[in-house]
N, C-alpha and C positions, 0 to 999 in steps of 0.2 A: 268263937275264938276272938280274944281281945287283940288290940294292936300290939301290945307288949309281948303277948304270947307268940304272935307271928314273928316279931323281931328276934325273939329268943331262938325260935326254930331256924330262921334263916341264918342267923349268926352262927348257930351251932353247926349247921351244915357246912359252912365255910371253914370253921375250925376243924371239923372232922376231915374235910378234904385236904387241908394242909397236913394233918397228921398222917393221912393216907399216903401223901407224897413222901413223907419221911420214912414210912414203912416200905414204900416202893424202892427207896434208895438202898435198903438193906436186903430186901427179898427178891428184887426184880419182878415183883408182882405188880401189874399195872394198877395205878390208883383208880382207873376207870372201873376195873373189876370190883374193887372194894366199894365204890360209889353205887354200883348196881346192886350189890348185896345189901348196902345200907337202905336203898330204896325199897327193896323187897322186905326187909325187916320192918320198915315203917309201915308198909302196906299191911303186913300181918298184924302189927300192933293196932292200927286203925280199925281193921276188921274185927279184932277181938273186943275192942272197946266200943264198937258200933258207932263210930264218929262219922259225921257228915263232912265230906270234903268237896273241894272244887274239882271240876272236870279238867284235869291238867292236860288232857290230850289236845285241847284247843290251843294251847300255847307251846306245845312241844315242837312242832315244825318251825315256828318262828325262832325259838331259842336255839334250835339246832342249826338253822341257817346262819344266824349271827355267829355262833360258835365256830362253824366251819370256816367262815370268812376270816375271823380273827386268827384261828390256828394256822391256816395256810399263809396268811399275810405275815404272821410272826415267824413262821419257818422260813419264808422267802427272804425276810430281812436279815437272816443269818448267812445267806448264800452270797459268796463273792465270786464273780465270774472271772475266769482266766481261760485263755485259749487252750491250755493243757487239759481243761475239764470238758472239752467238747466230746471226748470219747465217753466219759462218765455220764454226761447228760444224754447222749445218744443211746447208750446202753440202758439207762433208766427208762427212757421213753419206749424203746423196743420191748423191754421187759414188761412195762405196764400194758402196752398194746397187745402183745401176743398172749400174755397170761390172762388178760381180760377176755379176749376172744375165745381162747380155749376153755376158760372156766364157764363163760356164758353158754357155750355149746354143750358142755357136759351137764351143767345144772339144768338147762332147758330139757335135756333128755330125762333127767331124774324127775323133774316136776311133771313131765308128760307121763312118765310111768306111774307117778303117784295119783294124778288127777284125771288123766285121759282127755284133757281139754285140748283145744286147738293149739297147734304149735306156735302161732303168733302170740297167743295169750301166755303160754308157757315161757316164751322168749322174753316178753316184757317183765314177767315175774322173776325171771332168773337174774336180771341185771342188778337189782339191789344186793343180791347175795354174792355177786362176783367182784365187787369193787373194794379195794383195800382202803380202810379208813385212815386218812391222814391224821385225824383227831386222836387216834390211839397210836398209830405207827410212829409219828414224829416224836412224841414224848418217850416212847419205848426205845427209840434209837439213840437217845441221848448218851448212853454209856458205850456206844460203839466207837470205833476209830473215827477220825475226822472224815475219811473217805466213805466209810460205811454209813455214817450219819447223813452225809450229803446225798449219797445214793438213795437212801430211804426217803429223805425229804423230797427229792425230785421224783422218785418212782411213785410214792403214794399220792403226791400232788397231781402227777400226770394221770394216775389211775382214777382219781376223783374227776378230773376234767374229762377224760375219755369216757368214763362211766356216765357222766351227765349228758355228754354229746350223744352217746348211744341210747340213753334213756329217752331223751327228747325226740330223737329220730324214731324210736320204736312207737311211742304213744302218738306221734303226729302222723305216722304213715302206716295205717293198718293194711293198706295195699301198696306194696313197694313197686315203684316204677322209675323210669329214667329221671323224671322230674323230682323224685324224692332225693336223689343223689345230687342233682344240680342245686336244689334248695339247701342241702347240707353244706355243699361247697360254698355257696353264697353266704350262708350264715357264719361259716368259719372265717371267711375273708372279712366279713363285716365286723366280727368281734375282735379280730386282730387289729383292724384299723381303729376301732373305738378304743381299744386298749392303748395303742400308741398315742393317740390324741389325749386320752385321759391322763396318762402318765406325765406328759409334758405339762398339761394344765394344772394338775395337782401339785407338781413340784414348783411351778411358778407361783401358785397360790400360797404354798408354804413359805416361800421366800418373801412374799409381800405382806403377809399377816403380821401386824404389830400388836394385836390384842393378846392379852395373856392367856386367853382360851383359844388354843390353836388345834390341838391334836384330835380332840373329840369332833371338831368340825371336819377335819380331813377324813376321819373314820366314818362319819355320818355321810359325807359325800360319796365315799367309796361304797358303802352299803347301799345307798340310794341308786347309784349307777348299776351295781350288781343286780338289785331287785328289778330295775327297769329292763335290763338285759334278759333276765330270767323270765320276765313277763312275756317277752317275745320269743321265748325258747332259744335264746342265745346262751352259749356256755360261758357265762360271765366269770367263772372261776379263773379263766385265762387272764382276765383283767387283774384279779387279786394277786396272782402269782407274778405277773409282769410288773406290777407297780412296786411290789416289795423288792424284786430283783433290780429294777430300774433305780430306785432310791438308794439302795446299798452300793450301786456301782456307778452312779452318775458322776462322781468325782474322778472317775478314770477316763472320762471322755475329754479329749484334749482340744477339741475344736474351740477356737478363740471366741467366736460369736456365742456358742452354746454356754461356755463358762461365764461370759460376761452377763448373760441374761438369766441364767438359772442356778448357777453355783454361788451361794451366798455364804457369808462369814460363819454363821452358826449352824450350818447344815449338819455337821458331824454331831454336835450336841443335840440338835433336834431329832436326829435319827436314833440316838441313844434313848431319849425320852419317849419317842414314839414306840420304840421296841418295848420299853418297859411298860408303857400303858397298854399296848396290845396284848402283851404277855399276861398281865394281871387281869385284864378284862376277859381274856380267853379262859383263864383259870376259874373265874367266877361263873361264866356262862357254862363251861364244861361241867362244873360241879352240879349246878341245878339241872342241867339237861339229863345227865346220866342217873341222878337220884330220882328225878321225875319218871324217866323211862322205866327204871326198876319198880317204882311205885305203881305205875299204870299196868304192869304185867299181872296177868292172872296166872299165878304160879301153879294153881291147882290143875290147870290144863296140862302141866308137865307130867302128870300121872299117866298120860296116854303113851304107851310104849311105841306106837307107830310113829308119833312125832319124834321121840328120842332116836329111834333107829334110823329114820329118814334123815334127821339132822346130822347124825354121825356119818352116814354115807356121804352127805354133802360136804361135811368137814374133811373127810378123807380125800375126796376128789380135789378140793381146794388146795390142800397141802401137797398132795402127790404131784399135781401139775406144777406147782411152784418149785418144789424140790427138783423136779426133772428139768425145768427150764434153766434154773440158776446153776444146776450141776453141769449142764452142757454148754451154756452160753455166757456164764460170768465166771471167769477164772479167779477174780479177786474175791469171790464169795468166801467169807470166813466160816460159814455155816450158820451163824446167827441170823443173817439176813433171810435165810430160807424160812425161818419161823415167824418173821414179822409180816404177817398177812392177816391182821385182825379185821373183822367186820364190826362196824360201830355206827358212828354218827351219820355218815353219808348213806349207809345201807338203810338206816331207819328213816332218814329224810326221803329217799327215793321210794321206799315202800309206802310211806304215808301219802306220797304224791301220785301213786297209781290211781287212775280213774276207777270209780266203783265197779264199772262194767268189766274191768280187767282183773279184778281181785279174785283169787281162788280160795275158797273156804278151807281147803285142805292145807294150804300154805299160809297160815295166819300168823298173828303176832307171836304166838307161843313158839312156832317154828323159827321165826326170826330171832327170838330170844335165845333159843338153843344154839343157833349158829353164832350170834354175837358173843354169848358167854363162852361157848366152846372154843372159838378161835382165840379169844384172849387167854384162856387157860392153856391151850397148846403153845401159844407164843411165850407165855411165862415159863412153862416147863422147858421149852426149847432154849430160851435165853439162859436158864440156869445150867442146862446141860452143856452149853457152849461157852460158859463164862471164862474159860481159859483163853478165848479169843478176844475177850472184851477188855478194854483198857481198865486199869485199876484206878479209876477216878470216880468221885461222887456223882450221883445222879443229879441232873439238872432239870428242874421242873419248869424252866423258862421256855422250853421249846413247845 
């Protein structure tokens, strides 16, 4: 394959992704779903033409991690904190926490029935299937009311953070003891402290940089700090969410010393440019990630009826638990929020980060694909059925 052929393919994928976003604005079908189908179509074409390709699985986790960082950061840059939103934030956190715990418990039981493996191994494998993907949920919430969209941004981000914390805890503690929980508490306190210090330092750096290249430097530092934290099993996504919230609300801090040191003249313009850069970068990364994931899937494994049936059982449990919780504990639920529980980027990342010793053959990538694809389809149908609750405004692909 020549350099020019590669450039044509890459450019074509971006163009298709843009067109898929336009289609999504009319049909409420997530562009991610269309990207997965495009990836599957390319795989079938390559197989039929007997072409040799690169092993894309080697770059998939890296692409996904960068995409997750950019999407959560982009979403947090839209959030404006007000004291009146404390109830919404608390509700989003409790929803993410209790739905995650309930879903992990049920899916652990399902995987145990499928495989008969040790409960600890089933528990570790259940976590990737239990986390709401902010990479899909945030764009899909763009057409909701302002409160509904903010709720989904907070809830899906909290779900990602809590899912990563639980995942790190599970793979680091095969034998749970008191020291396991003290270690968890210590790492949580540490990441909160690191997040607070990083937010202050990054804002200070933004104000002091006079070079015309500024925002990619900030994003690079952010990604580096995230990667260092994750290397030590810290839930660094807290840092990403905190920094976006901090930047977008720094100008509301009235303390004279803080304003004199950190609030500079062009902060508002810089935030607009940073948001635009992170949004467009997230669009590119998301495009390649989901096309590659679709491409790497062996769709012929989907002929296995056992995989399909078990996947449907898992999907049913995911949405029944979500419907029940939101029905009883969220009065403001319009109905549309109940369907926004997609599995996607974060599920794929956590699954590929499972140690080989913990992976269960019966719960392989084909099983993951069924759940990712099925949850997006259910969400799409649900959003169409509840469209009378959704604002009559165009879909925004910026989130």
